[in-house]
C-alpha positions in Angstrom: 0.2 0.1 -0.2 2.9 2.3 0.7 4.2 1.5 -2.6 1.0 2.8 -4.1 0.8 5.9 -2.4 3.9 6.8 -3.1 3.3 6.4 -6.6 0.1 8.4 -6.5 2.5 11.3 -4.9 5.0 11.0 -7.7 2.6 11.2 -10.3 1.0 14.2 -8.7 4.7 15.9 -8.5 5.3 14.7 -12.4 1.9 16.7 -13.0 2.7 19.9 -11.4 6.1 20.7 -12.4 4.9 19.8 -15.9 1.8 22.1 -15.7 4.6 24.5 -14.1 7.0 24.2 -16.9 4.0 24.9 -19.4 2.6 27.4 -17.8 4.7 30.4 -19.5 4.1 29.0 -23.1 0.5 28.8 -22.4 0.2 32.1 -20.6 2.1 34.0 -23.7 -0.1 32.5 -26.1 -3.3 33.9 -24.4 -1.6 37.2 -23.9 -0.5 37.3 -27.7 -4.0 36.8 -28.7 -5.5 39.6 -26.5 -2.8 41.6 -27.5 -3.5 40.8 -31.5 -7.0 41.5 -30.8 -6.3 45.0 -29.4 -4.7 45.5 -32.5 -7.6 44.6 -34.7 -9.6 46.8 -32.5 -7.7 49.8 -33.5 -7.6 48.8 -36.9 -11.2 48.4 -37.1 -11.9 51.7 -35.4 -10.0 53.6 -38.2 -11.7 51.4 -40.9 -14.6 52.4 -39.4 -14.1 55.9 -39.1 -12.5 56.1 -42.8 -15.7 54.6 -44.1 -17.7 57.1 -42.1 -15.8 59.7 -43.7 -16.1 58.9 -47.2 -20.0 57.9 -47.0 -20.7 61.4 -45.3 -18.7 63.4 -47.6 -19.6 65.6 -50.5 -20.4 63.4 -53.6 -17.3 63.3 -55.7 -17.1 62.8 -59.4 -16.3 59.3 -61.0 -13.0 60.8 -62.3 -12.3 61.1 -58.6 -13.3 57.2 -58.0 -10.8 56.2 -60.9 -8.4 57.8 -59.7 -8.4 56.3 -56.1 -8.5 52.9 -58.0 -5.7 53.6 -59.8 -4.1 54.5 -57.0 -4.7 51.4 -55.1 -7.0 53.3 -52.7 -10.3 52.0 -51.0 -13.7 53.5 -52.8 -16.1 51.5 -50.9 -18.9 53.4 -49.6 -17.3 56.8 -51.4 -20.0 59.3 -51.5 -20.6 59.9 -55.5 -22.3 61.2 -58.3 -22.7 60.2 -62.0 -24.9 61.6 -64.7 -26.3 59.7 -67.9 -28.8 58.0 -69.2 -30.5 54.5 -68.1 -30.5 51.5 -70.8 -33.7 50.1 -68.9 -33.8 46.9 -71.5 -30.3 45.9 -69.9 -30.8 46.0 -66.6 -29.7 42.8 -64.4 -31.3 41.4 -61.4 -29.7 40.6 -58.0 -31.5 38.3 -55.8 -32.1 40.3 -52.3 -33.7 40.8 -49.1 -34.8 44.2 -47.6 -36.6 45.2 -44.8 -37.5 41.2 -44.5 -39.1 41.3 -48.0 -37.5 38.9 -50.9 -37.0 40.5 -54.0 -34.5 41.7 -56.3 -31.8 45.0 -56.8 -32.7 46.3 -59.9 -28.8 46.9 -61.2 -29.2 49.2 -65.0 -26.1 50.6 -67.0 -26.1 54.1 -67.0 -24.7 55.5 -70.0 -22.1 58.2 -69.7 -21.5 61.3 -72.1 -18.1 59.8 -73.3 -19.8 56.2 -73.9 -18.8 54.2 -71.1 -21.1 52.7 -68.8 -21.6 52.7 -64.8 -23.7 49.8 -63.2 -26.2 51.5 -60.8 -27.9 49.9 -58.0 -31.2 51.7 -58.3 -32.5 49.6 -55.7 -35.2 47.4 -54.7 -38.5 45.9 -56.4 -40.6 43.3 -54.7 -40.3 39.5 -56.1 -43.5 39.9 -58.1 -42.2 43.2 -59.7 -38.9 41.9 -61.1 -40.2 42.2 -64.8 -39.4 45.6 -66.2 -43.3 45.5 -67.6 -44.7 45.4 -64.5 -43.6 48.9 -63.1 -43.2 50.8 -66.2 -42.8 54.1 -64.4 -39.4 52.9 -63.0 -38.4 53.1 -66.7 -37.1 56.5 -66.5 -36.1 58.3 -70.0 -33.6 61.0 -70.8 -30.4 62.7 -69.0 -30.2 61.9 -64.9 -27.9 62.6 -62.6 -27.4 59.7 -59.8 -26.2 60.5 -56.1 -25.0 57.4 -54.1 -21.8 55.5 -52.7 -19.6 53.8 -54.8 -19.1 50.1 -54.3 -16.3 48.1 -55.4 -16.3 44.9 -57.6 -16.0 41.2 -56.6 -13.3 39.4 -58.3 -14.8 36.1 -57.0 -17.8 34.4 -55.5 -17.6 35.5 -51.7 -18.6 31.9 -50.4 -18.9 28.4 -51.9 -22.4 28.3 -50.1 -23.3 31.2 -52.8 -25.4 29.6 -55.4 -24.0 30.1 -59.2 -25.7 33.0 -61.1 -28.7 32.4 -63.0 -27.6 34.3 -66.1 -30.4 32.7 -68.6 -33.1 33.7 -65.8 -31.4 37.3 -65.2 -31.1 36.3 -61.3 -27.5 37.3 -59.9 -26.4 35.6 -56.4 -23.2 37.6 -56.2 -22.1 40.5 -58.1 -19.9 39.8 -60.6 -19.6 42.8 -62.9 -17.8 41.1 -66.3 -20.8 37.9 -66.3 -23.3 41.1 -65.5 -22.0 43.3 -68.9 -21.7 40.3 -71.0 -25.0 38.7 -70.2 -27.0 42.2 -71.1 -24.9 42.1 -74.4 -22.4 44.9 -73.2 -18.8 45.6 -74.3 -17.1 44.7 -71.2 -14.1 47.0 -71.8 -16.3 49.8 -71.6 -17.9 49.3 -68.4 -16.5 51.0 -65.3 -14.9 48.6 -62.9 -17.1 49.4 -60.0 -21.0 49.9 -59.0 -22.9 53.1 -57.6 -25.4 51.9 -55.2 -28.3 55.0 -55.5 -29.3 56.8 -52.5 -32.9 57.2 -51.3 -34.0 59.7 -53.5 -38.0 59.0 -53.8 -38.4 58.2 -57.9 -41.9 58.3 -59.7 -43.7 55.2 -58.6 -41.8 54.4 -55.8 -39.8 51.8 -57.5 -37.2 50.8 -57.2 -36.6 51.8 -53.7 -33.2 53.3 -53.2 -30.9 53.8 -50.1 -30.2 49.7 -49.8 -26.8 49.9 -49.2 -25.9 48.5 -45.5 -22.8 49.7 -43.8 -22.9 47.0 -40.9 -19.2 45.7 -40.2 -18.9 44.0 -36.9 -16.5 45.4 -34.2 -16.2 42.6 -31.4 -12.8 42.8 -31.0 -12.3 44.3 -27.3 -14.8 41.5 -26.2 -12.5 39.0 -27.8 -9.6 40.9 -26.3 -10.9 40.8 -22.7 -11.8 37.3 -23.2 -7.9 36.0 -24.4 -6.8 38.4 -21.2 -9.5 37.0 -19.0 -8.6 33.3 -19.6 -4.4 34.4 -19.0 -5.6 35.8 -15.7 -7.8 32.9 -14.9 -5.0 30.1 -15.7 -2.3 32.2 -13.6 -5.0 32.2 -10.7 -5.2 28.5 -11.2 -1.5 28.1 -11.0 -0.8 30.3 -8.1 -4.0 28.6 -6.2 -1.9 25.0 -7.1 1.3 26.3 -5.9 0.2 27.9 -2.7 -1.8 24.7 -1.8 1.4 22.4 -2.6 3.7 25.0 -0.1 0.7 24.4 2.9 
């Protein structure tokens, strides 16, 4: 019996010292993760501040957006303005939900004075108003000036869970600018490499409903930092308790 008790005591001693040796590494990892989240917090706050500044600024012309793109600067949510005439027979439909209702965002090419084209997200139409014939008042003619927010194009499908675009049915599940243009019979080289989301300025007939852009970038880095630092503190507390118990 004495040998069994000695073996149990030595086992506990081995576990204690093993844990003590591993403690600095575990604390270093937890503290590093917390510090990384603090750095991410500062980055996200700067990003949100920049987006707020761009989206609330005086709308700029398209040449400013193009210059920013050429310089590698972000354009997402930059307030912008464009003038031209809509090619209503070329509109593309992006499946979307707006204020709890299923339907589509209507992307219509805007032909600029120089012949180039800009896809404008004019806003939301309900599911049963997809076809332009059901909303003839939305097919506005002549020169128009559109104010809204510039949006960067996507280079690839955002997730494997997103369905493939249904080009024959004119239903897009992700904004593939090249395919939107090609499926509308447009020359892709004439299409500007970004979108413009129209603001909420009312239109005749009420459709499409503009102002659908949602700026909602989650910022949970502070909670994550507190969690990692809290785990480090808890681990240190457990180690200290074990040490004191062993000494008593």
